[in-house]
PDB file as gemmi writes it, atoms N, CA and C in Angstrom:
CRYST1    1.000    1.000    1.000  90.00  90.00  90.00 P 1                      
ATOM      1  N   UNK A   1       4.314  30.329  17.256  1.00  0.00           N  
ATOM      2  CA  UNK A   1       5.868  29.051  17.029  1.00  0.00           C  
ATOM      3  C   UNK A   1       5.538  28.194  18.359  1.00  0.00           C  
ATOM      4  N   UNK A   2       4.240  28.905  19.573  1.00  0.00           N  
ATOM      5  CA  UNK A   2       4.091  28.080  20.943  1.00  0.00           C  
ATOM      6  C   UNK A   2       3.709  26.339  20.492  1.00  0.00           C  
ATOM      7  N   UNK A   3       2.969  26.440  19.634  1.00  0.00           N  
ATOM      8  CA  UNK A   3       2.439  25.077  18.703  1.00  0.00           C  
ATOM      9  C   UNK A   3       3.790  24.916  18.346  1.00  0.00           C  
ATOM     10  N   UNK A   4       3.823  24.718  17.708  1.00  0.00           N  
ATOM     11  CA  UNK A   4       5.505  24.006  16.628  1.00  0.00           C  
ATOM     12  C   UNK A   4       6.216  23.756  18.605  1.00  0.00           C  
ATOM     13  N   UNK A   5       6.163  24.282  19.181  1.00  0.00           N  
ATOM     14  CA  UNK A   5       6.846  23.948  19.988  1.00  0.00           C  
ATOM     15  C   UNK A   5       6.285  22.987  20.952  1.00  0.00           C  
ATOM     16  N   UNK A   6       5.055  22.999  21.972  1.00  0.00           N  
ATOM     17  CA  UNK A   6       4.370  21.836  21.890  1.00  0.00           C  
ATOM     18  C   UNK A   6       4.387  20.797  21.112  1.00  0.00           C  
ATOM     19  N   UNK A   7       4.299  21.076  20.082  1.00  0.00           N  
ATOM     20  CA  UNK A   7       4.956  20.173  18.826  1.00  0.00           C  
ATOM     21  C   UNK A   7       5.324  18.636  19.375  1.00  0.00           C  
ATOM     22  N   UNK A   8       6.839  19.266  18.849  1.00  0.00           N  
ATOM     23  CA  UNK A   8       7.912  18.963  18.875  1.00  0.00           C  
ATOM     24  C   UNK A   8       8.351  18.125  20.934  1.00  0.00           C  
ATOM     25  N   UNK A   9       7.253  18.808  21.551  1.00  0.00           N  
ATOM     26  CA  UNK A   9       7.928  18.553  23.105  1.00  0.00           C  
ATOM     27  C   UNK A   9       6.657  17.180  23.031  1.00  0.00           C  
ATOM     28  N   UNK A  10       6.389  17.147  21.892  1.00  0.00           N  
ATOM     29  CA  UNK A  10       5.161  15.841  22.287  1.00  0.00           C  
ATOM     30  C   UNK A  10       5.887  14.990  21.773  1.00  0.00           C  
ATOM     31  N   UNK A  11       5.624  14.891  21.069  1.00  0.00           N  
ATOM     32  CA  UNK A  11       7.344  14.678  20.146  1.00  0.00           C  
ATOM     33  C   UNK A  11       8.152  13.537  20.458  1.00  0.00           C  
ATOM     34  N   UNK A  12       9.249  14.428  21.618  1.00  0.00           N  
ATOM     35  CA  UNK A  12       9.829  13.962  21.784  1.00  0.00           C  
ATOM     36  C   UNK A  12       9.715  13.600  22.944  1.00  0.00           C  
ATOM     37  N   UNK A  13       9.318  13.951  24.002  1.00  0.00           N  
ATOM     38  CA  UNK A  13       8.867  13.102  25.492  1.00  0.00           C  
ATOM     39  C   UNK A  13       8.113  12.318  25.394  1.00  0.00           C  
ATOM     40  N   UNK A  14       6.562  12.866  24.927  1.00  0.00           N  
ATOM     41  CA  UNK A  14       5.308  11.484  25.081  1.00  0.00           C  
ATOM     42  C   UNK A  14       5.555  10.427  24.765  1.00  0.00           C  
ATOM     43  N   UNK A  15       4.374  10.102  24.826  1.00  0.00           N  
ATOM     44  CA  UNK A  15       4.855   8.072  25.236  1.00  0.00           C  
ATOM     45  C   UNK A  15       2.694   7.967  25.248  1.00  0.00           C  
ATOM     46  N   UNK A  16       2.676   6.417  24.421  1.00  0.00           N  
ATOM     47  CA  UNK A  16       1.658   6.503  23.854  1.00  0.00           C  
ATOM     48  C   UNK A  16       0.939   4.845  23.756  1.00  0.00           C  
ATOM     49  N   UNK A  17       0.585   4.231  24.283  1.00  0.00           N  
ATOM     50  CA  UNK A  17       0.283   3.724  25.230  1.00  0.00           C  
ATOM     51  C   UNK A  17       2.415   2.886  25.709  1.00  0.00           C  
ATOM     52  N   UNK A  18       2.450   3.756  26.312  1.00  0.00           N  
ATOM     53  CA  UNK A  18       3.964   2.523  26.748  1.00  0.00           C  
ATOM     54  C   UNK A  18       5.347   3.422  25.700  1.00  0.00           C  
ATOM     55  N   UNK A  19       5.169   3.539  24.754  1.00  0.00           N  
ATOM     56  CA  UNK A  19       5.601   3.373  23.542  1.00  0.00           C  
ATOM     57  C   UNK A  19       6.149   5.210  23.068  1.00  0.00           C  
ATOM     58  N   UNK A  20       7.012   5.114  22.873  1.00  0.00           N  
ATOM     59  CA  UNK A  20       7.393   5.958  22.096  1.00  0.00           C  
ATOM     60  C   UNK A  20       6.796   6.873  21.947  1.00  0.00           C  
ATOM     61  N   UNK A  21       6.679   8.311  21.808  1.00  0.00           N  
ATOM     62  CA  UNK A  21       5.315   8.766  19.712  1.00  0.00           C  
ATOM     63  C   UNK A  21       6.178   8.490  19.157  1.00  0.00           C  
ATOM     64  N   UNK A  22       7.882   9.302  19.069  1.00  0.00           N  
ATOM     65  CA  UNK A  22       8.522   9.337  17.480  1.00  0.00           C  
ATOM     66  C   UNK A  22       8.136   6.937  17.047  1.00  0.00           C  
ATOM     67  N   UNK A  23       9.016   6.846  17.318  1.00  0.00           N  
ATOM     68  CA  UNK A  23       8.282   4.829  16.763  1.00  0.00           C  
ATOM     69  C   UNK A  23       6.190   4.931  16.361  1.00  0.00           C  
ATOM     70  N   UNK A  24       6.233   5.495  17.532  1.00  0.00           N  
ATOM     71  CA  UNK A  24       4.346   5.728  16.706  1.00  0.00           C  
ATOM     72  C   UNK A  24       4.531   6.292  14.773  1.00  0.00           C  
ATOM     73  N   UNK A  25       5.666   7.616  15.261  1.00  0.00           N  
ATOM     74  CA  UNK A  25       4.740   7.946  13.521  1.00  0.00           C  
ATOM     75  C   UNK A  25       6.258   7.897  12.543  1.00  0.00           C  
ATOM     76  N   UNK A  26       6.648   6.857  13.147  1.00  0.00           N  
ATOM     77  CA  UNK A  26       8.420   6.107  11.560  1.00  0.00           C  
ATOM     78  C   UNK A  26       7.845   4.995  11.352  1.00  0.00           C  
ATOM     79  N   UNK A  27       6.300   4.362  12.158  1.00  0.00           N  
ATOM     80  CA  UNK A  27       6.317   3.503  11.597  1.00  0.00           C  
ATOM     81  C   UNK A  27       5.290   3.142  11.087  1.00  0.00           C  
ATOM     82  N   UNK A  28       4.141   3.740  10.196  1.00  0.00           N  
ATOM     83  CA  UNK A  28       4.459   4.458   9.108  1.00  0.00           C  
ATOM     84  C   UNK A  28       5.204   4.497   8.103  1.00  0.00           C  
ATOM     85  N   UNK A  29       5.879   5.424   8.195  1.00  0.00           N  
ATOM     86  CA  UNK A  29       6.695   5.647   7.550  1.00  0.00           C  
ATOM     87  C   UNK A  29       7.152   4.011   7.043  1.00  0.00           C  
ATOM     88  N   UNK A  30       7.878   2.951   7.954  1.00  0.00           N  
ATOM     89  CA  UNK A  30       8.679   2.495   7.616  1.00  0.00           C  
ATOM     90  C   UNK A  30       8.122   0.975   6.762  1.00  0.00           C  
ATOM     91  N   UNK A  31       5.907   0.703   6.917  1.00  0.00           N  
ATOM     92  CA  UNK A  31       5.656   0.337   6.810  1.00  0.00           C  
ATOM     93  C   UNK A  31       5.470   0.113   5.077  1.00  0.00           C  
ATOM     94  N   UNK A  32       4.970   2.162   4.535  1.00  0.00           N  
ATOM     95  CA  UNK A  32       5.775   2.599   3.702  1.00  0.00           C  
ATOM     96  C   UNK A  32       5.855   2.091   2.846  1.00  0.00           C  
ATOM     97  N   UNK A  33       7.890   1.760   3.415  1.00  0.00           N  
ATOM     98  CA  UNK A  33       8.810   2.148   2.807  1.00  0.00           C  
ATOM     99  C   UNK A  33       8.460   0.550   2.490  1.00  0.00           C  
ATOM    100  N   UNK A  34       7.848  -0.662   2.740  1.00  0.00           N  
ATOM    101  CA  UNK A  34       7.588  -1.459   2.996  1.00  0.00           C  
ATOM    102  C   UNK A  34       6.958  -2.126   1.208  1.00  0.00           C  
ATOM    103  N   UNK A  35       6.064  -1.350   1.548  1.00  0.00           N  
ATOM    104  CA  UNK A  35       5.162  -2.323   1.313  1.00  0.00           C  
ATOM    105  C   UNK A  35       5.076  -1.787  -0.807  1.00  0.00           C  
ATOM    106  N   UNK A  36       5.803  -0.718  -0.863  1.00  0.00           N  
ATOM    107  CA  UNK A  36       6.510   0.659  -2.105  1.00  0.00           C  
ATOM    108  C   UNK A  36       7.204  -0.382  -2.406  1.00  0.00           C  
ATOM    109  N   UNK A  37       8.626  -0.654  -2.354  1.00  0.00           N  
ATOM    110  CA  UNK A  37       8.995  -1.686  -2.398  1.00  0.00           C  
ATOM    111  C   UNK A  37       8.600  -2.888  -2.718  1.00  0.00           C  
ATOM    112  N   UNK A  38       8.010  -3.450  -2.270  1.00  0.00           N  
ATOM    113  CA  UNK A  38       7.580  -5.334  -2.370  1.00  0.00           C  
ATOM    114  C   UNK A  38       5.946  -4.730  -3.843  1.00  0.00           C  
ATOM    115  N   UNK A  39       5.312  -3.416  -3.734  1.00  0.00           N  
ATOM    116  CA  UNK A  39       4.674  -3.816  -4.944  1.00  0.00           C  
ATOM    117  C   UNK A  39       5.578  -3.440  -6.389  1.00  0.00           C  
ATOM    118  N   UNK A  40       6.907  -2.137  -6.791  1.00  0.00           N  
ATOM    119  CA  UNK A  40       6.848  -2.460  -7.646  1.00  0.00           C  
ATOM    120  C   UNK A  40       8.076  -3.676  -7.503  1.00  0.00           C  
ATOM    121  N   UNK A  41       8.452  -4.466  -7.097  1.00  0.00           N  
ATOM    122  CA  UNK A  41       8.294  -5.639  -7.504  1.00  0.00           C  
ATOM    123  C   UNK A  41       7.548  -6.654  -8.003  1.00  0.00           C  
ATOM    124  N   UNK A  42       6.249  -6.803  -7.586  1.00  0.00           N  
ATOM    125  CA  UNK A  42       4.578  -7.686  -8.160  1.00  0.00           C  
ATOM    126  C   UNK A  42       4.991  -7.424  -8.712  1.00  0.00           C  
ATOM    127  N   UNK A  43       4.706  -5.722  -9.373  1.00  0.00           N  
ATOM    128  CA  UNK A  43       4.121  -4.982 -10.211  1.00  0.00           C  
ATOM    129  C   UNK A  43       4.767  -5.354 -11.753  1.00  0.00           C  
ATOM    130  N   UNK A  44       6.162  -5.818 -11.917  1.00  0.00           N  
ATOM    131  CA  UNK A  44       7.372  -6.494 -12.392  1.00  0.00           C  
ATOM    132  C   UNK A  44       6.646  -8.066 -12.869  1.00  0.00           C  
ATOM    133  N   UNK A  45       6.370  -7.704 -12.186  1.00  0.00           N  
ATOM    134  CA  UNK A  45       6.167  -9.523 -12.589  1.00  0.00           C  
ATOM    135  C   UNK A  45       4.703  -9.871 -13.187  1.00  0.00           C  
ATOM    136  N   UNK A  46       3.666  -8.607 -12.820  1.00  0.00           N  
ATOM    137  CA  UNK A  46       2.766  -9.151 -13.112  1.00  0.00           C  
ATOM    138  C   UNK A  46       2.181  -8.176 -14.573  1.00  0.00           C  
ATOM    139  N   UNK A  47       3.499  -7.795 -15.171  1.00  0.00           N  
ATOM    140  CA  UNK A  47       3.206  -7.134 -16.937  1.00  0.00           C  
ATOM    141  C   UNK A  47       4.096  -8.513 -17.007  1.00  0.00           C  
ATOM    142  N   UNK A  48       5.149  -9.398 -16.568  1.00  0.00           N  
ATOM    143  CA  UNK A  48       4.828 -10.368 -17.014  1.00  0.00           C  
ATOM    144  C   UNK A  48       4.545 -11.406 -17.996  1.00  0.00           C  
ATOM    145  N   UNK A  49       3.480 -11.762 -16.462  1.00  0.00           N  
ATOM    146  CA  UNK A  49       2.094 -12.567 -16.477  1.00  0.00           C  
ATOM    147  C   UNK A  49       1.618 -11.740 -17.263  1.00  0.00           C  
ATOM    148  N   UNK A  50       1.660 -11.098 -16.887  1.00  0.00           N  
ATOM    149  CA  UNK A  50      -0.048 -10.527 -18.211  1.00  0.00           C  
ATOM    150  C   UNK A  50      -0.017 -10.371 -19.926  1.00  0.00           C  
ATOM    151  N   UNK A  51       1.727 -10.465 -20.486  1.00  0.00           N  
ATOM    152  CA  UNK A  51       1.891 -10.588 -21.684  1.00  0.00           C  
ATOM    153  C   UNK A  51       1.705 -11.646 -21.470  1.00  0.00           C  
ATOM    154  N   UNK A  52       2.185 -12.736 -21.126  1.00  0.00           N  
ATOM    155  CA  UNK A  52       2.239 -14.591 -21.374  1.00  0.00           C  
ATOM    156  C   UNK A  52       0.615 -14.938 -21.475  1.00  0.00           C  
ATOM    157  N   UNK A  53      -0.667 -13.865 -20.568  1.00  0.00           N  
ATOM    158  CA  UNK A  53      -1.321 -14.107 -20.974  1.00  0.00           C  
ATOM    159  C   UNK A  53      -2.199 -13.958 -22.007  1.00  0.00           C  
ATOM    160  N   UNK A  54      -1.658 -13.134 -22.138  1.00  0.00           N  
ATOM    161  CA  UNK A  54      -2.931 -12.279 -23.233  1.00  0.00           C  
ATOM    162  C   UNK A  54      -2.399 -13.449 -24.764  1.00  0.00           C  
ATOM    163  N   UNK A  55      -0.472 -13.472 -24.686  1.00  0.00           N  
ATOM    164  CA  UNK A  55       0.282 -14.307 -25.934  1.00  0.00           C  
ATOM    165  C   UNK A  55      -1.120 -15.875 -25.602  1.00  0.00           C  
ATOM    166  N   UNK A  56      -1.112 -16.317 -25.140  1.00  0.00           N  
ATOM    167  CA  UNK A  56      -1.611 -17.402 -24.050  1.00  0.00           C  
ATOM    168  C   UNK A  56      -3.382 -17.794 -24.909  1.00  0.00           C  
ATOM    169  N   UNK A  57      -3.893 -15.695 -24.581  1.00  0.00           N  
ATOM    170  CA  UNK A  57      -5.275 -16.139 -25.230  1.00  0.00           C  
ATOM    171  C   UNK A  57      -5.334 -16.044 -26.239  1.00  0.00           C  
ATOM    172  N   UNK A  58      -4.847 -15.011 -27.250  1.00  0.00           N  
ATOM    173  CA  UNK A  58      -4.659 -15.144 -28.625  1.00  0.00           C  
ATOM    174  C   UNK A  58      -4.257 -15.999 -29.487  1.00  0.00           C  
ATOM    175  N   UNK A  59      -3.544 -16.375 -28.777  1.00  0.00           N  
ATOM    176  CA  UNK A  59      -3.032 -18.116 -29.807  1.00  0.00           C  
ATOM    177  C   UNK A  59      -4.101 -19.077 -29.481  1.00  0.00           C  
ATOM    178  N   UNK A  60      -5.256 -19.134 -28.517  1.00  0.00           N  
ATOM    179  CA  UNK A  60      -6.409 -20.011 -28.131  1.00  0.00           C  
ATOM    180  C   UNK A  60      -6.299 -20.990 -26.785  1.00  0.00           C  
ATOM    181  N   UNK A  61      -5.260 -20.603 -26.383  1.00  0.00           N  
ATOM    182  CA  UNK A  61      -4.353 -21.600 -25.190  1.00  0.00           C  
ATOM    183  C   UNK A  61      -5.779 -21.732 -23.980  1.00  0.00           C  
ATOM    184  N   UNK A  62      -6.169 -20.411 -23.559  1.00  0.00           N  
ATOM    185  CA  UNK A  62      -6.194 -19.624 -23.040  1.00  0.00           C  
ATOM    186  C   UNK A  62      -8.099 -18.857 -22.621  1.00  0.00           C  
ATOM    187  N   UNK A  63      -8.933 -19.178 -22.147  1.00  0.00           N  
ATOM    188  CA  UNK A  63      -9.481 -18.756 -23.218  1.00  0.00           C  
ATOM    189  C   UNK A  63     -10.695 -17.569 -21.973  1.00  0.00           C  
ATOM    190  N   UNK A  64     -10.663 -16.572 -21.491  1.00  0.00           N  
ATOM    191  CA  UNK A  64     -10.692 -15.058 -21.154  1.00  0.00           C  
ATOM    192  C   UNK A  64     -12.224 -14.458 -21.814  1.00  0.00           C  
ATOM    193  N   UNK A  65     -13.065 -14.866 -20.772  1.00  0.00           N  
ATOM    194  CA  UNK A  65     -14.177 -14.527 -21.140  1.00  0.00           C  
ATOM    195  C   UNK A  65     -14.465 -13.246 -19.749  1.00  0.00           C  
ATOM    196  N   UNK A  66     -15.508 -11.976 -20.300  1.00  0.00           N  
ATOM    197  CA  UNK A  66     -15.741 -11.454 -19.424  1.00  0.00           C  
ATOM    198  C   UNK A  66     -16.992 -11.716 -18.347  1.00  0.00           C  
ATOM    199  N   UNK A  67     -17.329 -12.483 -18.773  1.00  0.00           N  
ATOM    200  CA  UNK A  67     -18.430 -12.622 -17.476  1.00  0.00           C  
ATOM    201  C   UNK A  67     -17.711 -13.486 -16.665  1.00  0.00           C  
ATOM    202  N   UNK A  68     -16.975 -14.703 -16.148  1.00  0.00           N  
ATOM    203  CA  UNK A  68     -15.774 -14.691 -14.840  1.00  0.00           C  
ATOM    204  C   UNK A  68     -15.844 -13.424 -14.421  1.00  0.00           C  
ATOM    205  N   UNK A  69     -15.100 -12.561 -15.545  1.00  0.00           N  
ATOM    206  CA  UNK A  69     -13.990 -11.666 -14.862  1.00  0.00           C  
ATOM    207  C   UNK A  69     -15.191 -11.015 -14.468  1.00  0.00           C  
ATOM    208  N   UNK A  70     -16.355 -10.445 -13.925  1.00  0.00           N  
ATOM    209  CA  UNK A  70     -17.598 -10.029 -13.572  1.00  0.00           C  
ATOM    210  C   UNK A  70     -17.725 -10.786 -12.971  1.00  0.00           C  
ATOM    211  N   UNK A  71     -17.970 -11.447 -12.915  1.00  0.00           N  
ATOM    212  CA  UNK A  71     -18.529 -12.684 -11.310  1.00  0.00           C  
ATOM    213  C   UNK A  71     -17.168 -12.135 -10.120  1.00  0.00           C  
ATOM    214  N   UNK A  72     -16.247 -12.389 -10.226  1.00  0.00           N  
ATOM    215  CA  UNK A  72     -15.309 -12.514  -9.366  1.00  0.00           C  
ATOM    216  C   UNK A  72     -14.406 -10.386  -9.430  1.00  0.00           C  
ATOM    217  N   UNK A  73     -15.447 -10.248  -9.830  1.00  0.00           N  
ATOM    218  CA  UNK A  73     -15.394  -8.474  -9.524  1.00  0.00           C  
ATOM    219  C   UNK A  73     -16.514  -7.549  -8.733  1.00  0.00           C  
ATOM    220  N   UNK A  74     -17.609  -9.249  -8.834  1.00  0.00           N  
ATOM    221  CA  UNK A  74     -19.158  -8.785  -8.099  1.00  0.00           C  
ATOM    222  C   UNK A  74     -18.854  -9.753  -6.897  1.00  0.00           C  
ATOM    223  N   UNK A  75     -17.573 -10.178  -6.375  1.00  0.00           N  
ATOM    224  CA  UNK A  75     -17.593 -11.477  -5.595  1.00  0.00           C  
ATOM    225  C   UNK A  75     -16.221 -10.632  -4.697  1.00  0.00           C  
ATOM    226  N   UNK A  76     -15.715  -9.866  -5.222  1.00  0.00           N  
ATOM    227  CA  UNK A  76     -14.458 -10.151  -4.354  1.00  0.00           C  
ATOM    228  C   UNK A  76     -14.411  -7.978  -4.401  1.00  0.00           C  
ATOM    229  N   UNK A  77     -14.976  -7.147  -4.912  1.00  0.00           N  
ATOM    230  CA  UNK A  77     -14.598  -5.706  -5.657  1.00  0.00           C  
ATOM    231  C   UNK A  77     -15.151  -5.061  -3.973  1.00  0.00           C  
ATOM    232  N   UNK A  78     -16.261  -5.571  -3.530  1.00  0.00           N  
ATOM    233  CA  UNK A  78     -16.848  -4.819  -2.406  1.00  0.00           C  
ATOM    234  C   UNK A  78     -15.784  -5.220  -0.608  1.00  0.00           C  
ATOM    235  N   UNK A  79     -14.987  -6.166  -1.592  1.00  0.00           N  
ATOM    236  CA  UNK A  79     -14.269  -7.044  -0.093  1.00  0.00           C  
ATOM    237  C   UNK A  79     -12.988  -6.194  -0.124  1.00  0.00           C  
ATOM    238  N   UNK A  80     -12.510  -5.691  -1.007  1.00  0.00           N  
ATOM    239  CA  UNK A  80     -11.346  -4.806  -1.420  1.00  0.00           C  
ATOM    240  C   UNK A  80     -11.707  -3.143  -1.064  1.00  0.00           C  
ATOM    241  N   UNK A  81     -12.315  -3.061  -1.404  1.00  0.00           N  
ATOM    242  CA  UNK A  81     -13.157  -1.424  -1.045  1.00  0.00           C  
ATOM    243  C   UNK A  81     -12.997  -1.554   0.450  1.00  0.00           C  
ATOM    244  N   UNK A  82     -14.047  -2.796   0.859  1.00  0.00           N  
ATOM    245  CA  UNK A  82     -13.292  -2.212   2.385  1.00  0.00           C  
ATOM    246  C   UNK A  82     -11.682  -2.841   2.923  1.00  0.00           C  
ATOM    247  N   UNK A  83     -11.205  -3.024   2.477  1.00  0.00           N  
ATOM    248  CA  UNK A  83     -10.308  -3.332   3.559  1.00  0.00           C  
ATOM    249  C   UNK A  83      -9.131  -2.441   3.055  1.00  0.00           C  
ATOM    250  N   UNK A  84      -9.018  -1.533   1.470  1.00  0.00           N  
ATOM    251  CA  UNK A  84      -8.627   0.062   1.152  1.00  0.00           C  
ATOM    252  C   UNK A  84      -9.518   0.646   1.793  1.00  0.00           C  
ATOM    253  N   UNK A  85     -10.618   0.496   2.576  1.00  0.00           N  
ATOM    254  CA  UNK A  85     -10.989   2.187   3.960  1.00  0.00           C  
ATOM    255  C   UNK A  85     -10.365   1.710   5.153  1.00  0.00           C  
ATOM    256  N   UNK A  86     -10.222   0.747   4.900  1.00  0.00           N  
ATOM    257  CA  UNK A  86     -10.092   0.437   6.193  1.00  0.00           C  
ATOM    258  C   UNK A  86      -8.398   1.387   6.992  1.00  0.00           C  
ATOM    259  N   UNK A  87      -7.924   0.140   5.953  1.00  0.00           N  
ATOM    260  CA  UNK A  87      -5.916   0.932   5.761  1.00  0.00           C  
ATOM    261  C   UNK A  87      -6.126   2.048   6.219  1.00  0.00           C  
ATOM    262  N   UNK A  88      -7.136   2.751   5.080  1.00  0.00           N  
ATOM    263  CA  UNK A  88      -6.442   4.484   5.379  1.00  0.00           C  
ATOM    264  C   UNK A  88      -7.165   5.000   6.847  1.00  0.00           C  
ATOM    265  N   UNK A  89      -8.365   4.331   6.649  1.00  0.00           N  
ATOM    266  CA  UNK A  89      -9.064   4.814   8.660  1.00  0.00           C  
ATOM    267  C   UNK A  89      -7.809   4.609   9.721  1.00  0.00           C  
ATOM    268  N   UNK A  90      -7.241   3.148   9.630  1.00  0.00           N  
ATOM    269  CA  UNK A  90      -6.436   3.057  10.181  1.00  0.00           C  
ATOM    270  C   UNK A  90      -4.692   4.289  10.824  1.00  0.00           C  
ATOM    271  N   UNK A  91      -4.428   4.028   9.396  1.00  0.00           N  
ATOM    272  CA  UNK A  91      -3.286   4.934   9.375  1.00  0.00           C  
ATOM    273  C   UNK A  91      -3.309   6.996   9.495  1.00  0.00           C  
ATOM    274  N   UNK A  92      -2.944   7.062  11.006  1.00  0.00           N  
ATOM    275  CA  UNK A  92      -3.883   8.399  11.216  1.00  0.00           C  
ATOM    276  C   UNK A  92      -2.677   9.371  11.172  1.00  0.00           C  
ATOM    277  N   UNK A  93      -1.080   8.008  10.823  1.00  0.00           N  
ATOM    278  CA  UNK A  93      -0.463   9.431   9.611  1.00  0.00           C  
ATOM    279  C   UNK A  93      -0.232   8.803   8.121  1.00  0.00           C  
ATOM    280  N   UNK A  94      -0.816   9.283   7.482  1.00  0.00           N  
ATOM    281  CA  UNK A  94      -0.653   8.936   6.570  1.00  0.00           C  
ATOM    282  C   UNK A  94      -0.011   9.264   5.590  1.00  0.00           C  
ATOM    283  N   UNK A  95       1.081  10.272   5.212  1.00  0.00           N  
ATOM    284  CA  UNK A  95       1.761  11.478   4.455  1.00  0.00           C  
ATOM    285  C   UNK A  95       3.020  10.687   4.981  1.00  0.00           C  
ATOM    286  N   UNK A  96       3.023   9.633   6.119  1.00  0.00           N  
ATOM    287  CA  UNK A  96       4.440   9.209   6.289  1.00  0.00           C  
ATOM    288  C   UNK A  96       4.104   7.791   5.555  1.00  0.00           C  
ATOM    289  N   UNK A  97       3.097   7.550   5.455  1.00  0.00           N  
ATOM    290  CA  UNK A  97       2.766   6.601   4.829  1.00  0.00           C  
ATOM    291  C   UNK A  97       2.773   6.559   3.179  1.00  0.00           C  
ATOM    292  N   UNK A  98       2.449   7.641   2.396  1.00  0.00           N  
ATOM    293  CA  UNK A  98       2.232   8.544   1.158  1.00  0.00           C  
ATOM    294  C   UNK A  98       3.875   7.929   0.516  1.00  0.00           C  
ATOM    295  N   UNK A  99       4.201   8.614   1.579  1.00  0.00           N  
ATOM    296  CA  UNK A  99       6.722   8.988   1.995  1.00  0.00           C  
ATOM    297  C   UNK A  99       6.897   7.712   1.931  1.00  0.00           C  
ATOM    298  N   UNK A 100       6.771   6.514   3.057  1.00  0.00           N  
ATOM    299  CA  UNK A 100       7.351   5.827   2.773  1.00  0.00           C  
ATOM    300  C   UNK A 100       7.087   4.595   1.596  1.00  0.00           C  
ATOM    301  N   UNK A 101       6.131   5.078   0.562  1.00  0.00           N  
ATOM    302  CA  UNK A 101       5.798   4.742  -0.287  1.00  0.00           C  
ATOM    303  C   UNK A 101       5.858   5.035  -1.193  1.00  0.00           C  
ATOM    304  N   UNK A 102       6.469   6.142  -1.910  1.00  0.00           N  
ATOM    305  CA  UNK A 102       6.894   6.402  -2.340  1.00  0.00           C  
ATOM    306  C   UNK A 102       8.620   6.401  -2.652  1.00  0.00           C  
ATOM    307  N   UNK A 103       8.862   6.164  -0.591  1.00  0.00           N  
ATOM    308  CA  UNK A 103      10.784   5.780  -1.346  1.00  0.00           C  
ATOM    309  C   UNK A 103      10.812   4.681  -1.874  1.00  0.00           C  
ATOM    310  N   UNK A 104       9.797   3.514  -0.998  1.00  0.00           N  
ATOM    311  CA  UNK A 104      10.094   2.477  -1.916  1.00  0.00           C  
ATOM    312  C   UNK A 104      10.011   2.055  -2.868  1.00  0.00           C  
ATOM    313  N   UNK A 105       9.055   2.942  -3.556  1.00  0.00           N  
ATOM    314  CA  UNK A 105       8.595   1.946  -5.431  1.00  0.00           C  
ATOM    315  C   UNK A 105      10.176   2.537  -5.508  1.00  0.00           C  
ATOM    316  N   UNK A 106      10.684   3.851  -5.387  1.00  0.00           N  
ATOM    317  CA  UNK A 106      11.521   4.240  -6.909  1.00  0.00           C  
ATOM    318  C   UNK A 106      13.247   3.656  -5.611  1.00  0.00           C  
ATOM    319  N   UNK A 107      12.531   3.162  -4.100  1.00  0.00           N  
ATOM    320  CA  UNK A 107      13.934   2.758  -4.718  1.00  0.00           C  
ATOM    321  C   UNK A 107      14.994   0.984  -4.376  1.00  0.00           C  
ATOM    322  N   UNK A 108      13.416   0.693  -5.517  1.00  0.00           N  
ATOM    323  CA  UNK A 108      12.711  -1.140  -6.141  1.00  0.00           C  
ATOM    324  C   UNK A 108      13.954  -0.738  -7.275  1.00  0.00           C  
ATOM    325  N   UNK A 109      14.745  -1.820  -7.711  1.00  0.00           N  
ATOM    326  CA  UNK A 109      14.830  -1.707  -9.240  1.00  0.00           C  
ATOM    327  C   UNK A 109      14.448  -2.673  -9.259  1.00  0.00           C  
TER     328      UNK A 109                                                      
END                                                                             
């Protein structure tokens, strides 16, 4: 029980860069809620846009070629992976972000 008392004592009384530790711990949670909320809203719009694009492609109004999509993936794929890795690496309290993301995703209607 001594370890838990030390951890809770550090959280309650410690400072990191002049900012209380509890603020640093809540920041990933708040960011996760915001990201989860907006991602859920974006996915609703993305599904509607995807259906419209599929219908336009089927009717011949829009041409979707796999070569153009492959070139976009080759161009932007490594950048997406790099920033995704960076985001995961800078979140030392990733569990707070994951919990916040789930809460934000669920509260969005």
